[in-house]
C-alpha positions as CSV (number, residue, x, y, z in Angstrom):
1,X,6.7,-33.2,-4.1
2,X,5.9,-29.7,-5.4
3,X,6.9,-26.7,-3.3
4,X,3.9,-25.1,-1.5
5,X,2.8,-21.8,-2.8
6,X,3.6,-18.8,-0.6
7,X,0.8,-18.1,1.9
8,X,-0.2,-14.5,2.6
9,X,-2.2,-13.3,5.7
10,X,-3.9,-10.2,4.7
11,X,-7.2,-8.2,4.5
12,X,-8.4,-6.8,1.1
13,X,-9.3,-3.3,2.5
14,X,-5.9,-2.7,4.2
15,X,-3.7,-0.4,2.3
16,X,-0.5,-2.2,3.4
17,X,-2.1,-5.6,2.3
18,X,-3.0,-4.1,-1.0
19,X,0.6,-3.1,-1.4
20,X,1.7,-6.6,-1.2
21,X,-1.2,-8.0,-3.2
22,X,-0.3,-5.7,-6.1
23,X,3.2,-7.2,-6.2
24,X,1.7,-10.7,-6.3
25,X,-0.9,-9.8,-9.0
26,X,1.7,-8.0,-11.2
27,X,3.7,-11.2,-11.7
28,X,0.7,-13.5,-11.4
29,X,2.5,-15.3,-8.5
30,X,0.6,-18.2,-7.2
31,X,-0.2,-17.8,-3.5
32,X,-2.7,-19.0,-0.8
33,X,-4.8,-16.1,0.6
34,X,-5.6,-16.4,4.3
35,X,-8.1,-13.6,5.0
36,X,-7.6,-12.4,8.6
37,X,-11.3,-12.0,9.1
38,X,-11.4,-15.7,9.5
39,X,-10.7,-16.4,13.2
40,X,-8.6,-19.5,12.3
41,X,-6.5,-17.3,10.0
42,X,-6.0,-14.7,12.7
43,X,-4.9,-17.4,15.2
44,X,-2.4,-18.6,12.8
45,X,-1.1,-15.1,12.2
46,X,-0.9,-14.4,15.9
47,X,1.4,-17.5,16.4
48,X,3.6,-16.3,13.5
49,X,3.8,-12.6,14.5
50,X,2.6,-11.6,17.8
51,X,2.3,-7.9,16.9
52,X,-0.8,-9.1,15.0
53,X,-0.1,-6.8,12.1
54,X,-0.6,-7.7,8.4
55,X,0.3,-8.6,5.7
56,X,2.5,-11.5,6.7
57,X,3.9,-13.9,4.1
58,X,5.1,-17.5,4.9
59,X,7.2,-18.9,2.2
60,X,9.4,-22.1,2.3
61,X,9.5,-22.0,6.1
62,X,10.3,-18.3,6.4
63,X,7.9,-15.7,7.9
64,X,8.3,-12.3,6.3
65,X,6.4,-9.3,7.8
66,X,6.0,-5.8,6.5
67,X,4.7,-5.1,3.0
68,X,8.1,-3.7,1.6
69,X,10.0,-6.7,3.0
70,X,7.5,-9.0,1.4
71,X,7.9,-7.4,-2.0
72,X,11.6,-7.6,-1.7
73,X,11.3,-11.3,-0.8
74,X,9.0,-11.9,-3.7
75,X,11.4,-10.1,-6.1
76,X,14.2,-12.4,-5.0
77,X,12.6,-15.7,-4.6
78,X,9.6,-15.5,-7.0
79,X,10.9,-13.1,-9.7
80,X,8.5,-12.5,-12.7
81,X,8.5,-10.3,-15.8
82,X,7.9,-7.2,-13.8
83,X,11.0,-6.5,-11.7
84,X,9.8,-4.4,-8.8
85,X,13.3,-3.7,-7.5
86,X,15.5,-2.7,-10.4
87,X,18.7,-4.5,-11.1
88,X,20.5,-1.2,-11.6
89,X,21.6,-0.4,-7.9
90,X,21.4,3.4,-8.5
91,X,17.8,3.1,-9.8
92,X,17.0,0.8,-6.9
93,X,17.9,3.5,-4.4
94,X,15.5,5.8,-6.0
95,X,12.8,3.2,-5.9
96,X,13.5,2.5,-2.2
97,X,13.5,6.2,-1.4
98,X,10.2,6.7,-3.0
99,X,8.8,3.8,-1.2
100,X,9.8,5.4,2.1
101,X,8.2,8.7,1.0
102,X,4.8,7.1,0.4
103,X,5.0,5.1,3.6
104,X,6.2,8.0,5.9
105,X,4.7,11.1,4.3
106,X,1.5,9.9,2.7
107,X,0.3,6.7,4.6
108,X,1.4,7.7,8.1
109,X,-0.4,11.0,8.2
110,X,-3.4,9.6,6.4
111,X,-3.8,7.0,9.0
112,X,-3.3,9.5,11.8
113,X,-6.4,11.2,10.6
114,X,-8.4,8.2,10.3
115,X,-7.2,6.6,13.6
116,X,-7.9,9.8,15.5
117,X,-11.5,9.9,14.1
118,X,-12.2,6.5,15.6
119,X,-10.9,7.3,19.0
120,X,-13.3,8.4,21.8
121,X,-13.8,12.2,21.4
122,X,-12.3,12.9,24.9
123,X,-8.9,11.6,23.8
124,X,-8.7,12.9,20.1
125,X,-5.7,15.0,19.1
126,X,-6.9,17.9,16.9
127,X,-3.4,19.4,16.9
128,X,-1.9,16.2,15.6
129,X,-4.5,15.9,13.0
130,X,-4.0,19.4,11.7
131,X,-0.1,18.5,11.5
132,X,-1.0,15.3,9.6
133,X,-3.1,17.3,7.1
134,X,-0.4,19.8,6.7
135,X,2.0,17.1,6.0
136,X,-0.2,15.6,3.4
137,X,-0.4,18.9,1.7
138,X,3.3,19.3,1.7
139,X,3.7,15.7,0.4
140,X,1.2,16.4,-2.4
141,X,3.1,19.6,-3.5
142,X,6.5,17.8,-3.4
143,X,5.1,14.8,-5.3
144,X,3.4,17.1,-7.9
145,X,6.8,18.6,-8.9
146,X,8.5,15.2,-8.7
147,X,6.0,13.4,-11.0
148,X,6.3,16.1,-13.7
149,X,7.6,14.2,-16.6
150,X,7.5,10.8,-14.9
151,X,5.1,8.1,-15.7
152,X,5.8,6.0,-12.5
153,X,7.2,6.9,-9.1
154,X,10.8,6.2,-10.0
155,X,10.7,6.9,-13.6
156,X,9.6,4.8,-16.6
157,X,9.1,1.3,-14.9
158,X,6.4,0.2,-12.4
159,X,8.2,-0.7,-9.2
160,X,8.0,-1.4,-5.5
161,X,7.3,2.4,-5.0
162,X,4.2,2.3,-7.1
163,X,3.0,-0.8,-5.2
164,X,2.8,1.5,-2.1
165,X,1.8,4.7,-3.9
166,X,-1.4,3.1,-5.2
167,X,-3.3,2.3,-2.1
168,X,-1.7,5.1,0.0
169,X,-2.8,7.9,-2.6
170,X,-6.1,6.1,-2.9
171,X,-7.0,6.4,0.7
172,X,-5.2,9.7,1.2
173,X,-7.4,11.4,-1.3
174,X,-10.4,10.0,0.5
175,X,-9.1,11.3,3.8
176,X,-7.6,14.7,2.7
177,X,-8.5,15.3,-0.9
178,X,-5.8,16.2,-3.4
179,X,-6.1,19.7,-4.5
180,X,-7.0,20.2,-8.2
181,X,-3.8,22.4,-8.4
182,X,-1.7,19.1,-8.1
183,X,-2.5,17.9,-11.6
184,X,0.5,15.6,-11.8
185,X,-0.5,13.8,-8.7
186,X,-4.1,13.4,-9.8
187,X,-3.0,12.1,-13.1
188,X,-0.6,9.7,-11.4
189,X,-3.3,8.4,-9.1
190,X,-5.6,7.8,-12.1
191,X,-2.8,5.8,-13.9
192,X,-2.4,3.6,-10.7
193,X,-6.1,3.1,-10.6
194,X,-6.0,1.9,-14.3
195,X,-3.2,-0.6,-13.5
196,X,-4.8,-4.1,-13.6
197,X,-3.0,-5.2,-10.5
198,X,-4.3,-2.3,-8.5
199,X,-7.7,-2.3,-10.1
200,X,-8.1,-5.9,-9.0
201,X,-7.2,-5.0,-5.4
202,X,-9.7,-2.1,-5.4
203,X,-12.5,-4.4,-6.7
204,X,-11.7,-7.0,-4.0
205,X,-12.0,-4.4,-1.4
206,X,-15.4,-2.9,-2.5
207,X,-17.4,-5.0,-0.2
208,X,-15.6,-3.6,2.8
209,X,-16.0,0.0,2.1
210,X,-18.3,0.4,5.1
211,X,-15.2,-0.1,7.2
212,X,-13.9,3.4,6.2
213,X,-14.7,5.5,9.3
214,X,-14.8,8.8,7.4
215,X,-17.3,7.5,4.9
216,X,-16.1,6.1,1.5
217,X,-16.8,8.5,-1.3
218,X,-19.1,7.6,-4.2
219,X,-16.2,7.4,-6.7
220,X,-13.1,5.2,-7.5
């Protein structure tokens, strides 16, 4: 009897789900897509992971949550031609460090701005939003210097770090536009958009752009 394909609980408009989807698409890994908009899929997800956060991967009886861990799992158990975690341990450290950078200093402040916007006005946090926007500016400036001479986040090879960078920079620029002075960041974001795995994720998410509370721009 053949081994069942991994099963992914996700939503196409979620940045963290796109992060995991990029890894699957990069290596054309067969998987079952359980979209959490389906009530049945959401019930299954809740039984697997009571935090009700996605993406969640189920593979060979193992439940894996958090996009980074899912990509690590895929790289070990479903390796393909694109190695998202380099075999060279020293390079792998750089990849993981950049992965944390995009999670903590691009995605986190970006989501702070968005989530604050959808709160009732009486409980909004303008000071926190100002801090988040300032962090994004600092992150853009640091990344602009870091990307000088680099094609991908950790050097010459597409990796785990780029799987996160793609959706996080995509939505960050919608939320807090990248200044034209940061030409290296803008060029990197364009390379990510041109990557077939991310282009596919972006196209799959187009029908859900109305969900973006700040208003999705007429670009990308």
